[in-house]
C-alpha positions as CSV (number, residue, x, y, z in Angstrom):
1,X,0.0,0.0,0.0
2,X,1.4,3.4,-0.9
3,X,2.0,6.1,1.7
4,X,-0.9,8.4,0.6
5,X,-3.4,5.6,1.1
6,X,-1.9,4.7,4.5
7,X,-2.2,8.3,5.5
8,X,-5.8,8.6,4.3
9,X,-6.8,5.5,6.2
10,X,-4.9,6.6,9.3
11,X,-6.8,9.9,9.2
12,X,-10.0,8.0,9.3
13,X,-8.9,6.2,12.4
14,X,-7.4,3.0,10.9
15,X,-5.0,1.8,13.6
16,X,-3.3,-0.8,11.3
17,X,-2.6,1.9,8.7
18,X,-1.0,4.1,11.4
19,X,1.1,1.2,12.7
20,X,2.5,0.7,9.2
21,X,3.4,4.4,9.1
22,X,5.2,3.9,12.5
23,X,7.2,1.0,11.1
24,X,8.3,3.1,8.1
25,X,9.4,6.1,10.1
26,X,10.4,4.7,13.5
27,X,14.1,4.6,12.6
28,X,14.1,8.3,11.5
29,X,12.1,9.5,14.5
30,X,14.3,7.7,17.0
31,X,17.5,8.8,15.4
32,X,16.5,12.5,15.3
33,X,15.5,12.3,19.0
34,X,18.7,10.6,19.9
35,X,20.9,13.1,18.1
36,X,19.1,15.9,19.9
37,X,19.0,14.3,23.3
38,X,22.2,12.2,23.4
39,X,20.5,9.5,25.6
40,X,19.0,6.3,24.4
41,X,16.1,6.1,26.9
42,X,15.2,9.8,26.5
43,X,15.2,9.3,22.7
44,X,13.0,6.3,23.0
45,X,10.6,8.2,25.3
46,X,10.6,11.2,22.9
47,X,9.9,9.0,19.9
48,X,7.0,7.3,21.7
49,X,5.6,10.7,22.7
50,X,6.0,11.9,19.1
51,X,4.1,9.0,17.6
52,X,1.4,9.3,20.2
53,X,1.0,13.0,19.4
54,X,1.0,12.2,15.7
55,X,-1.7,9.6,16.2
56,X,-3.9,12.0,18.1
57,X,-3.4,14.7,15.5
58,X,-3.8,12.6,12.3
59,X,-7.2,14.0,11.7
60,X,-5.7,17.5,11.6
61,X,-3.1,16.5,9.0
62,X,-3.9,18.4,5.8
63,X,-1.4,17.0,3.4
64,X,2.1,18.1,2.3
65,X,5.2,16.3,3.5
66,X,4.3,13.7,6.1
67,X,8.0,13.3,6.9
68,X,8.3,17.0,7.6
69,X,5.2,16.9,9.8
70,X,6.6,14.0,11.8
71,X,10.0,15.8,12.1
72,X,8.3,18.8,13.5
73,X,6.5,16.7,16.1
74,X,9.6,14.7,17.2
75,X,11.6,17.9,17.3
76,X,9.0,19.5,19.6
77,X,8.9,16.3,21.8
78,X,12.7,16.4,22.1
79,X,12.6,20.1,23.1
80,X,10.1,19.2,25.7
81,X,12.4,16.5,27.1
82,X,15.3,19.0,27.2
83,X,13.2,21.5,29.0
84,X,11.9,19.0,31.6
85,X,15.3,17.6,32.3
86,X,17.2,21.0,32.0
87,X,19.7,19.2,29.8
88,X,21.1,22.3,28.0
89,X,24.5,21.6,29.4
90,X,26.9,19.3,27.4
91,X,26.2,15.6,27.9
92,X,29.0,13.1,28.4
93,X,29.2,9.9,26.4
94,X,32.5,8.8,27.7
95,X,31.1,5.4,28.8
96,X,30.8,4.5,25.1
97,X,27.5,2.8,25.6
98,X,25.2,5.2,23.7
99,X,24.8,4.7,20.0
100,X,22.5,5.9,17.3
101,X,20.0,3.7,15.5
102,X,22.3,3.3,12.4
103,X,25.0,1.7,14.5
104,X,22.6,-1.3,15.0
105,X,22.4,-2.0,11.3
106,X,25.4,-3.7,9.9
107,X,26.5,-3.2,6.3
108,X,27.1,-6.7,4.8
109,X,30.0,-5.4,2.7
110,X,31.7,-3.6,5.6
111,X,35.0,-4.8,7.0
112,X,35.3,-5.1,10.8
113,X,37.8,-2.2,10.9
114,X,35.5,0.0,8.8
115,X,32.6,-0.8,11.1
116,X,34.6,0.2,14.2
117,X,35.7,3.4,12.5
118,X,32.1,4.3,11.6
119,X,30.9,3.6,15.2
120,X,33.8,5.7,16.6
121,X,33.0,8.6,14.2
122,X,29.3,8.4,15.2
123,X,30.1,8.7,18.9
124,X,32.6,11.6,18.3
125,X,30.0,13.4,16.3
126,X,27.4,12.9,19.0
127,X,29.8,14.2,21.7
128,X,30.4,17.3,19.7
129,X,26.7,17.8,18.9
130,X,25.9,17.8,22.6
131,X,28.2,20.7,23.2
132,X,26.3,22.9,20.8
133,X,23.2,24.9,21.8
134,X,20.0,22.9,21.3
135,X,18.9,25.3,18.5
136,X,22.1,24.7,16.5
137,X,22.0,21.0,17.3
138,X,18.5,20.6,16.0
139,X,19.1,22.4,12.7
140,X,22.2,20.4,12.0
141,X,20.3,17.2,12.6
142,X,17.5,18.2,10.2
143,X,19.7,19.6,7.5
144,X,22.9,17.6,7.6
145,X,21.6,14.3,8.9
146,X,18.1,14.1,7.6
147,X,18.9,15.9,4.4
148,X,16.2,18.6,4.6
149,X,16.7,21.8,2.6
150,X,17.0,25.1,4.4
151,X,13.4,25.9,3.4
152,X,12.1,22.6,4.7
153,X,13.9,22.9,8.0
154,X,12.5,26.4,8.4
155,X,9.0,25.1,7.9
156,X,9.6,22.3,10.4
157,X,11.0,24.7,13.0
158,X,8.6,27.6,12.3
159,X,11.5,30.0,12.0
160,X,12.6,32.4,9.1
161,X,14.8,30.9,6.4
162,X,17.6,33.3,7.3
163,X,17.6,32.0,10.9
164,X,18.1,28.5,9.6
165,X,21.0,29.6,7.4
166,X,22.6,31.4,10.3
167,X,22.3,28.5,12.7
168,X,23.6,26.0,10.1
169,X,26.6,28.1,9.3
170,X,27.5,28.7,13.0
171,X,26.7,25.1,14.0
172,X,28.9,23.7,11.2
173,X,31.8,25.9,12.1
174,X,31.5,25.0,15.8
175,X,31.0,21.3,15.2
176,X,34.1,21.2,12.9
177,X,36.2,22.9,15.6
178,X,34.9,20.6,18.3
179,X,35.7,17.5,16.2
180,X,39.2,18.8,15.6
181,X,39.7,19.4,19.3
182,X,38.6,15.9,20.0
183,X,41.1,14.5,17.5
184,X,44.0,16.6,18.9
185,X,43.1,15.7,22.5
186,X,43.1,12.0,21.6
187,X,46.5,12.4,20.0
188,X,47.8,14.3,23.0
189,X,46.6,11.5,25.3
190,X,48.5,9.0,23.2
191,X,51.7,11.1,23.5
192,X,51.5,12.4,19.9
193,X,51.2,16.0,20.5
194,X,51.2,18.8,23.1
195,X,49.1,18.4,26.2
196,X,45.6,19.8,26.0
197,X,43.0,20.9,28.6
198,X,39.8,19.0,29.2
199,X,37.6,22.0,28.3
200,X,36.3,21.9,24.7
201,X,36.5,25.1,22.6
202,X,33.6,27.5,22.6
203,X,31.2,27.2,19.8
204,X,31.5,29.5,16.8
205,X,35.2,29.0,16.0
206,X,36.0,29.3,12.3
207,X,36.0,26.2,10.1
208,X,35.3,25.5,6.5
209,X,33.1,22.4,6.1
210,X,30.5,20.4,8.0
211,X,31.8,17.3,9.5
212,X,28.4,15.8,9.1
213,X,28.6,16.2,5.4
214,X,32.1,14.7,5.2
């Protein structure tokens, strides 16, 4: 069954149709929540809240991008979680346990060392993301991880297009600098460079490209 038909049935109260939509989008919704929150249980809770809100609001969905509509809901659910827990400070993932949904899906053609490198990069990106402000973090998740255009992200977040452009630009520069700091600190700990402090650089330091985009 195509998505438009599933949406039409779900709007009429068809629970099975909505369950099929959940199956199609649960990876995306969870991953967005995890990237924003940096905690697996919080992400699972936010994803559940998002789908509950979506189910209750299906009758009000008036067409357009269903993905964008869901992204708006899970972003709001994640913001609510941040506000409740007052988690605006940087989160630590030094225990190495947290992972995003994509780490659970193995690439059949991937070598073991490539898999390890991918998981390590994912964790380092997440640590850097959690140092950014929530507003910068969210817009990078939407644009650089979910592939939304600036205009689509602006609609999801209900902010002007120029605001999205500004947050993406600043967030990319800050994220790049934080990733470089992590690499230099790791080299320092291994005796390959000068000693470095434990405090990451402030966001907004100049860099050229988004780490999330390669």
